[in-house]
C-alpha positions as CSV (number, residue, x, y, z in Angstrom):
1,M,134.9,27.1,62.6
2,I,134.6,23.8,64.3
3,D,132.6,25.8,67.2
4,T,130.2,27.2,64.5
5,F,130.0,23.4,63.4
6,K,128.9,22.9,67.2
7,R,126.4,25.6,67.5
8,V,124.5,24.4,64.2
9,A,124.7,20.6,65.6
10,V,123.3,21.4,69.0
11,L,120.2,23.4,67.3
12,A,119.8,20.7,64.8
13,L,119.8,18.3,67.5
14,A,117.0,20.0,69.5
15,V,114.8,20.6,66.6
16,S,115.0,16.7,65.9
17,L,114.1,15.9,69.8
18,A,111.0,18.0,69.0
19,A,110.1,16.6,66.0
20,C,109.9,13.3,67.8
21,G,113.2,12.0,66.2
22,G,112.1,10.8,62.7
23,P,110.4,11.5,59.2
24,Q,106.7,11.3,60.6
25,E,104.3,14.2,59.8
26,R,103.4,16.0,63.1
27,D,100.6,14.9,65.3
28,L,97.8,17.8,65.0
29,A,95.9,16.3,68.1
30,G,97.7,18.9,70.4
31,A,97.9,21.7,67.9
32,D,96.2,25.2,68.5
33,H,93.8,25.7,65.5
34,S,92.4,28.8,67.1
35,Y,95.4,31.1,66.8
36,Q,95.0,31.4,62.8
37,N,92.8,34.2,62.7
38,Q,94.4,36.1,65.3
39,L,97.5,36.0,63.3
40,I,96.1,36.6,60.0
41,E,94.6,39.8,61.7
42,R,97.8,41.2,63.0
43,L,99.6,40.8,59.9
44,I,96.9,42.6,58.2
45,D,96.5,45.4,60.6
46,A,100.6,45.5,61.0
47,Q,102.2,49.1,60.8
48,A,105.9,50.0,60.4
49,G,107.8,49.4,63.2
50,D,105.7,46.6,64.9
51,V,107.1,43.7,66.3
52,I,104.3,40.8,66.2
53,E,105.5,38.2,68.7
54,I,104.4,34.7,68.4
55,P,104.2,32.5,71.7
56,E,105.4,29.3,72.6
57,G,103.3,26.1,71.1
58,V,102.1,24.4,68.1
59,F,99.8,26.2,65.9
60,A,97.9,25.0,63.0
61,F,97.0,26.8,59.7
62,D,94.9,25.9,56.8
63,R,95.5,28.9,54.6
64,S,98.7,30.8,53.5
65,L,99.8,33.8,55.7
66,S,100.9,37.1,54.1
67,L,102.4,40.5,55.1
68,T,102.9,43.4,52.8
69,V,103.8,46.1,55.5
70,D,107.3,47.6,55.3
71,G,109.2,47.8,58.6
72,V,107.9,44.6,60.5
73,T,109.3,41.7,62.8
74,L,107.7,38.6,63.0
75,R,109.2,36.8,66.0
76,G,108.5,33.4,67.5
77,Q,110.5,31.9,70.9
78,G,112.9,29.5,69.2
79,P,112.4,26.9,66.0
80,D,111.9,24.1,68.4
81,R,109.1,26.0,70.4
82,T,107.1,28.2,68.3
83,I,105.9,25.8,65.4
84,L,103.5,27.1,62.5
85,T,102.4,23.7,60.9
86,F,100.5,23.6,57.6
87,Q,99.8,20.2,57.5
88,G,96.3,20.5,57.1
89,Q,96.6,23.6,54.3
90,V,93.6,23.6,51.9
91,Q,94.5,27.2,50.5
92,G,97.4,29.2,49.4
93,A,100.7,28.4,47.5
94,E,103.1,29.1,50.4
95,G,103.4,29.1,54.2
96,L,104.4,32.6,54.5
97,L,104.5,35.2,51.7
98,V,106.0,38.6,52.4
99,T,106.3,41.3,49.9
100,A,107.5,44.3,52.0
101,N,110.9,45.7,52.8
102,D,112.9,46.1,56.0
103,F,111.5,42.8,57.2
104,T,112.8,40.5,60.1
105,I,111.4,36.9,60.7
106,E,113.2,35.1,63.6
107,N,113.0,32.1,66.1
108,L,110.2,29.9,64.6
109,A,109.5,26.9,62.5
110,I,107.2,26.5,59.5
111,E,106.1,23.0,58.7
112,D,104.9,20.7,56.0
113,T,103.4,23.6,53.6
114,A,101.5,22.8,50.5
115,G,104.0,24.9,48.5
116,D,106.8,26.9,49.5
117,G,107.7,27.3,53.2
118,L,109.0,31.2,53.2
119,K,108.7,33.2,50.3
120,I,110.0,36.8,50.2
121,N,109.5,38.6,46.7
122,E,110.8,41.9,45.7
123,G,111.7,43.3,49.1
124,E,115.0,45.1,50.4
125,N,116.6,44.6,53.6
126,I,115.7,41.0,54.6
127,I,116.8,39.4,57.8
128,I,115.8,35.6,58.0
129,R,117.5,34.4,61.5
130,G,116.8,31.2,63.6
131,V,113.9,29.8,61.0
132,R,113.5,26.1,60.6
133,V,111.4,25.2,57.2
134,E,110.7,21.3,57.5
135,W,108.5,18.7,55.6
136,T,108.4,16.6,58.5
137,A,107.6,13.1,56.2
138,G,111.0,13.3,55.0
139,P,112.3,13.6,51.4
140,R,109.3,13.0,48.9
141,T,108.5,15.0,45.2
142,E,105.4,16.0,46.8
143,N,106.8,18.4,49.4
144,G,106.8,22.3,48.5
145,A,109.4,23.1,46.4
146,Y,111.6,25.7,48.3
147,G,112.0,26.3,52.3
148,I,113.4,29.6,52.6
149,Y,113.0,31.3,49.4
150,P,113.8,35.1,48.7
151,V,113.4,36.3,45.3
152,Q,114.2,39.6,43.4
153,T,115.8,40.8,46.7
154,T,118.5,43.1,48.1
155,N,120.4,43.1,51.0
156,V,119.6,39.9,52.6
157,L,120.6,38.0,55.3
158,I,119.9,34.4,56.1
159,E,121.6,33.0,59.4
160,D,121.2,30.3,61.8
161,S,118.6,28.7,60.1
162,I,117.6,25.1,59.2
163,A,115.9,23.9,56.0
164,I,115.0,20.0,55.7
165,G,112.9,18.2,52.6
166,A,112.4,20.6,50.1
167,S,111.6,19.1,46.8
168,D,113.8,22.0,44.8
169,A,116.1,23.8,47.2
170,G,116.1,24.0,51.2
171,I,117.8,27.7,51.1
172,Y,117.2,29.4,47.8
173,V,117.9,32.7,46.9
174,G,117.3,33.9,43.2
175,Q,117.7,37.1,40.7
176,S,119.2,39.0,43.9
177,H,121.8,41.2,45.0
178,N,123.8,41.2,48.1
179,V,123.2,38.4,49.6
180,V,124.9,36.7,52.9
181,I,124.0,32.9,53.9
182,R,125.8,31.8,57.0
183,R,125.6,29.4,59.8
184,N,122.6,27.4,58.4
185,R,121.9,24.0,58.0
186,A,120.5,22.1,54.9
187,E,119.7,18.4,54.8
188,R,117.6,15.8,52.9
189,N,116.6,18.6,50.3
190,V,117.3,17.9,46.5
191,A,119.5,21.4,46.5
192,G,120.7,22.1,50.0
193,I,121.7,25.7,49.4
194,E,121.2,27.3,45.9
195,V,121.9,30.8,44.8
196,E,120.5,31.6,41.4
197,N,121.0,34.3,39.0
198,T,122.1,36.3,42.0
199,I,124.9,39.3,41.9
200,G,127.4,39.1,44.8
201,A,126.7,36.3,47.8
202,D,128.6,35.0,50.7
203,V,128.2,31.6,51.7
204,Y,129.8,30.7,54.6
205,D,129.8,28.6,57.8
206,N,126.8,26.1,56.5
207,V,126.2,22.6,56.9
208,A,125.0,20.9,54.0
209,T,124.6,17.1,54.4
210,E,122.2,14.4,53.1
211,N,120.9,16.3,50.0
212,T,121.2,15.4,46.5
213,G,123.5,17.9,46.1
214,G,125.1,20.3,48.7
215,I,125.9,23.9,47.6
216,L,124.5,24.8,44.1
217,V,125.8,28.4,42.3
218,F,123.6,28.4,39.0
219,N,122.8,30.4,36.3
220,M,119.6,29.9,34.2
221,P,118.2,31.2,30.8
222,N,115.4,33.4,30.3
223,L,115.5,35.3,33.6
224,P,115.8,39.2,33.9
225,Q,119.7,38.8,35.4
226,P,122.4,36.7,35.2
227,G,124.5,36.0,38.4
228,Y,127.9,36.2,39.3
229,Q,130.4,37.0,42.0
230,T,130.0,34.4,44.6
231,R,132.3,33.0,47.5
232,V,131.4,29.8,48.9
233,Y,133.6,28.9,52.1
234,N,134.1,27.8,55.4
235,N,131.2,25.3,54.9
236,H,130.9,21.7,55.8
237,V,129.7,19.6,52.6
238,F,129.6,15.9,53.3
239,G,127.5,12.9,52.6
240,N,124.9,14.6,49.9
241,N,124.1,11.5,48.3
242,T,120.3,11.4,48.6
243,G,118.5,10.2,45.7
244,N,116.9,13.0,43.6
245,F,113.3,13.6,44.4
246,G,112.8,17.0,42.2
247,H,110.0,17.2,39.7
248,A,110.8,16.1,36.3
249,G,111.6,19.1,34.3
250,T,113.1,21.2,36.7
251,P,116.4,22.5,36.6
252,V,117.5,20.7,40.0
253,A,116.4,17.3,38.8
254,S,119.2,17.1,36.6
255,I,121.6,17.2,39.5
256,P,123.1,13.6,40.3
257,A,123.1,12.3,43.6
258,G,126.3,12.6,45.1
259,S,127.1,16.3,44.3
260,G,129.0,18.5,46.7
261,I,129.2,21.8,45.5
262,V,128.2,22.4,42.0
263,V,128.8,25.5,40.0
264,N,126.6,25.6,36.4
265,S,127.0,28.5,33.9
266,N,127.8,30.9,36.6
267,D,131.1,33.2,36.6
268,L,133.1,34.5,39.2
269,V,133.2,31.8,41.8
270,E,135.4,31.5,44.6
271,I,135.2,28.1,46.2
272,F,137.9,28.0,49.3
273,D,138.4,26.8,52.9
274,N,135.4,24.3,52.8
275,D,135.5,20.6,54.2
276,I,134.1,18.7,51.5
277,S,133.7,15.0,52.0
278,D,131.8,11.7,50.8
279,N,129.9,12.8,47.9
280,R,129.8,9.7,46.0
281,T,129.7,11.5,42.2
282,A,132.2,14.4,43.0
283,N,133.1,16.9,45.4
284,I,133.0,19.6,43.2
285,I,131.3,19.7,39.8
286,I,131.8,22.5,37.4
287,S,129.4,22.5,34.6
288,S,127.6,24.4,31.6
289,L,124.0,24.6,30.6
290,H,124.7,21.9,27.8
291,S,125.2,19.4,30.6
292,T,121.9,19.7,32.1
293,G,119.5,18.9,29.1
294,Y,118.3,22.5,29.1
295,S,120.4,23.9,26.0
296,S,117.9,22.5,23.6
297,Y,115.1,24.4,24.9
298,S,114.6,28.0,23.8
299,V,117.4,30.4,25.4
300,Q,117.7,34.1,25.3
301,E,120.7,35.0,22.7
302,D,122.5,36.9,25.3
303,F,122.9,34.2,27.7
304,D,126.3,32.6,28.5
305,P,126.0,29.0,29.1
306,Y,130.0,28.7,30.4
307,P,131.0,29.1,33.8
308,E,134.2,31.4,33.6
309,G,136.1,32.6,36.4
310,I,136.2,29.7,38.5
311,Y,139.1,29.5,41.4
312,I,139.2,26.6,43.8
313,H,142.0,26.8,46.4
314,G,142.3,25.7,50.0
315,N,139.6,23.2,50.6
316,R,139.9,20.2,52.5
317,F,138.9,16.9,50.3
318,T,138.1,13.3,51.9
319,G,136.6,10.8,50.0
320,G,133.9,11.1,47.6
321,G,133.8,10.1,44.0
322,D,133.7,6.5,44.5
323,N,130.0,5.7,43.3
324,P,129.0,8.3,41.0
325,D,125.2,8.5,40.2
326,G,124.3,7.6,36.9
327,L,127.5,7.1,35.4
328,E,126.9,5.1,32.1
329,L,129.8,6.1,29.9
330,Q,132.7,3.6,29.6
331,G,135.4,6.3,29.7
332,L,134.4,7.6,32.8
333,K,133.9,4.1,34.2
334,L,137.2,3.3,33.3
335,L,138.3,6.6,35.2
336,V,136.7,5.9,38.2
337,S,138.2,2.3,38.4
338,G,141.8,3.5,37.8
339,P,144.7,4.5,39.7
340,L,142.8,6.8,41.9
341,G,139.6,4.6,42.5
342,R,137.5,7.1,42.3
343,M,136.4,10.3,40.6
344,P,138.7,13.2,40.9
345,D,137.6,15.8,43.6
346,V,136.4,18.2,40.8
347,L,134.4,17.0,38.1
348,W,134.2,19.6,35.1
349,D,132.0,18.6,32.1
350,G,134.6,20.0,29.7
351,Y,132.5,22.7,27.7
352,W,134.5,26.5,27.2
353,D,133.5,29.2,25.1
354,A,135.7,29.0,22.0
355,A,134.7,32.5,20.8
356,K,136.8,33.7,23.4
357,L,140.0,32.0,23.2
358,V,142.8,34.6,22.7
359,D,146.1,32.8,20.9
360,G,144.2,29.5,21.6
361,V,143.8,30.0,25.5
362,L,141.2,31.6,27.4
363,P,142.3,35.1,29.0
364,D,143.3,34.4,32.6
365,N,140.2,36.3,34.2
366,L,137.9,33.5,32.5
367,R,139.8,30.5,33.5
368,L,138.9,27.7,35.7
369,C,141.5,27.6,38.4
370,L,142.6,24.9,41.0
371,D,145.1,25.7,43.3
372,N,144.3,23.0,46.1
373,G,147.3,21.0,47.1
374,E,146.9,17.2,45.9
375,A,143.4,17.6,44.8
376,Q,142.8,16.7,40.9
377,M,140.7,17.7,38.1
378,V,139.0,15.6,35.3
379,N,137.7,16.9,31.9
380,A,134.8,14.6,31.4
381,D,135.1,15.5,27.6
382,G,131.1,16.6,27.4
383,P,131.5,18.3,24.0
384,N,132.8,14.9,22.5
385,D,130.0,13.0,23.9
386,Y,132.2,12.1,27.1
387,A,134.3,9.8,24.8
388,S,137.9,10.8,26.2
389,P,137.6,11.9,29.8
390,A,141.1,12.9,31.2
391,I,142.9,14.1,34.2
392,V,143.7,17.8,33.2
393,T,144.7,19.2,36.8
394,D,148.6,20.6,35.5
395,Q,146.4,22.9,32.8
396,H,144.4,24.2,35.3
397,R,147.2,25.5,37.8
398,C,146.5,28.6,38.5
399,T,145.3,31.6,40.7
400,L,142.6,34.2,40.4
401,A,141.9,37.6,41.9
402,R,140.3,37.0,45.0
403,L,136.5,38.4,45.0
404,P,135.1,40.9,47.5
405,V,133.4,40.7,50.7
406,I,129.7,41.1,50.7
407,E,129.0,43.6,53.5
408,L,125.1,44.0,54.5
409,A,124.3,46.7,57.0
410,S,121.8,44.2,58.4
411,A,124.5,41.8,58.6
412,Q,126.5,43.1,62.0
């Protein structure tokens, strides 16, 4: 895993050097403005099996690109060598919108789009590899919401990519099936990596740092499907302490700065073998919809707001929990200033479904289990207005069945 982190770090360093070393918008004086129409025509005329090669250079676009043809590969020369900049965009909601199957995009950068960077809608067999999506002026609410954004897709691989500066999520997969997210770097987004309402996802060997929240596994109401069965492992999630710059009213706007890994209202989530450190609110947060403020909105009757079947084991924790964001409740303040001198590594809001109790306890497969050495868990006592938070580690020392590996033909 250390070798993986080194590879990702080298790629990130190359990108940062190519971007002139800081949060400044790209100088378009040297950009090629003439390539736009040529690429638009090639995308329109594409046929199944085509490989569209984009040369090295900085290419400026003032409108969205789109692809609707199955079986196309879009390939640049590297995320620091082939750069599509949308800094002057005046038309369209995305940088590139794909509504096609069997699509591959690799080895290029998409910068400074007015809306989402790369959106893929309702496709199957999608590969996103070596792609950088970045808003080069740094974290701003005015940035586009999503960097890499497959939604309602099946069999998705996102690997060796970078997402920086999204005002919602850098890498987001929503309402999808069978997903692998690996060896990516997400930094300075509100949510670094987010899996939402997705069935079957493996999130591993990624680096998430300087986001508001590092890695999120969410279920939100009023969407076509609930999500479950996500494994989050072998990731490096550290220093996610950037102030929340998301748009008011969006789900991620409720994420406190300093959140490492967050599970909200999702079931069957296994979090293991991660290096998690220095996330100032808590290294892991387990919460229900009731803690987000969204439970007061109209919610479909069959939506289950409770996180269940959560298994946390074998992670390595360092620091964190020492300066929680928005900590205004006296009970939690006393907890932080108590014997540990910080919040325990796992913060649970304390909501559970009383209707599912059997003889006063939840069935084993619905439990929140912590099997992680000296790591401790706090119940924040959300159902009682956070009046009496308490360490509850011993009540949650248990194990659950391991989740299966997600296998993709495209992931070989």
